[in-house]
N, C-alpha and C positions, 0 to 999 in steps of 0.2 A: 350832630349825627346827620341831619338832614343836609347840611352843606357838603358833607363828604359824599354823600349819595349823589347830589346834584353835580358835583365836581367830576365824580367817577362817570356819570352819564354824559356830560359834556365832553369829556376826554375820549370816551369811547366813540361819540359821534364825531368828533374832530378827526380822530384816527381813521375811521372808516371813510370819511369824505376825502382825507389825504390819500388814502390808498385808491379810492375811486379816480381821484386826479392822475395819480401816478399811473395807474392802470391805462388811462386813456392816452398819456402823453409820451410814454417810453417806447422804443422800438425793442420789444422784449424778445428774448432768445429762449430756446428750449431750456437751457441751464438755469436762467433766471425765472423762468415760470415754474419749473420744478422746485426751485428753492423757496419761492414765495406763494406757492399755489394755495396755501390756506389763509393768506392774507389779501391777497389781490381781489378785485371786483371782476368776476368773470364776465358779466355783461359788458363792462366797460372794455375789458380786453377783447371780448368778441367784436366789439365795435371799433377797435383800433386798426385802422387800414394801414399803419406803418409797420405792422407785424409781418414778417415774411413767413407765412405759414407753409408748412411742408407736409406730407402725408405722415410720416412719423410723428411729427408734432400734433397733428389733429387726431391721430390714432391714440396717442398717450392721453390727450386731454379731451377726449370725445365726450365724456360724461359732463364735464365742466362747461364746455362750450355752449353758448346760447345760439343755436343754429340760425334762428330767425334773425338776429342781429348781424351775425357773421355773413349771412346771405346779402344783406344790404350792404355790408361794409367791405366785402372782399375785394382787394385790390387787383388791378391788371396783371401785375406780376405773379400773383398767386393763383389767378384764374386759369390754370392749365387744365387741358383735358384729362391727364391722369388724375389730377387732384379732384376735380369735378366728378369723374367717374367714380373713384374710390369712396366718395361720401354721398352718393346720389339718393340714398335714402334718408339722409340727415338735413339735406338743404330744404329751405323754405322756398319751393319753386317760384312762387308769386313775387317774393322779394328778390330772388336771384334773376328773375326775368326782367325786373325793373332795374337792376344794377347796371349802370352804364360802363362799368369796368369789364363787363362780359360782352365779348364781341360777337356779334350775330353771325358767325361764320356758318358755311354750309354744314361742315363738320360738327359744330356745336348744336345746330338746329336738327341735323339728322339723327345725331346721337341720342339726343334728349327730347325728341319730338312729342313723346307721351308724357314727359314730366313738365315741360315748358308751360307757363301760363301765357297763352297766345294773345289774350286780350291785353296784357301787360306788354308783350313784344310789339304789337302793333301801335301802341301808344307811346313808345320811346321816341323822343325828340332828338336825341343824339346819335342816332344811327345814320350813318351815310347812305347804306342800301336803301332804307326807307325813303330817306329825302330825296335821292337822285335817280332811284330806279324803282319806284313804288309799284309800278304795273308788273315789272319783272318779279318783284318780290311776292306780290299777290298771286300770280300766275303760278309760281313755284310751290307756294305754301298754302293755297286756298283750302285744300281739304282740311287743314288744322286751324284756320282763321275763323273765329266765331262770327258769323255774319251778323248777328244782333249787335255785336260790338263795333263793327267795321265803321259805321257812319259817325260814330263819336271818337274816332281814333285819329292819331296824327297821320297814320298810313292814308286814310281816307283824304285828310287834308292836303297832303301831298299830291295824291291822285287828282283831286279837284283843281289845285294850283297849276298842274301841268295841262290839264284839259282846259282850263281858262285861258292859258297862253296860247294853245292850238286854236281855240275858237277867235280870239283876238287877232291872231296872225291871218287867219283865214278872212276875217272881216276887213282887214286893210289891204288885201290883194286883189 
């Protein structure tokens, strides 16, 4: 009798692990999610950046989605302003602010200025505006930038690097 229980337990564990891997690897569609919603691993689904999420899909599966995981994994194709607006209460704004797929456009920053985690925004290494126009970025958004976090941020590093170049240029002239 014990062998049967152990086998059932192992089979259940194997099946759960297989569904987790499938959940991570497939570009799921709404019909597939609908069909297998009771079998898939929703955290893995939420972290699957190959899924082309739409407003109707997220609305339908709103309760199953792990919003913190999706906030980190949302792809650039899906990160549209209408989609971000539609679920602004569900996003994990700290993780969304760190997500490099989210472009720091003026529209994004203005629309969500009260939701964004500005300490994460100023620490992004992948944003062209921070890297090449750090002073302009700071001037435009300084009312939101937490001054206590500025000196430990990438924005600060970029500002210092530009200042260093100016000083060195002045030294050799």
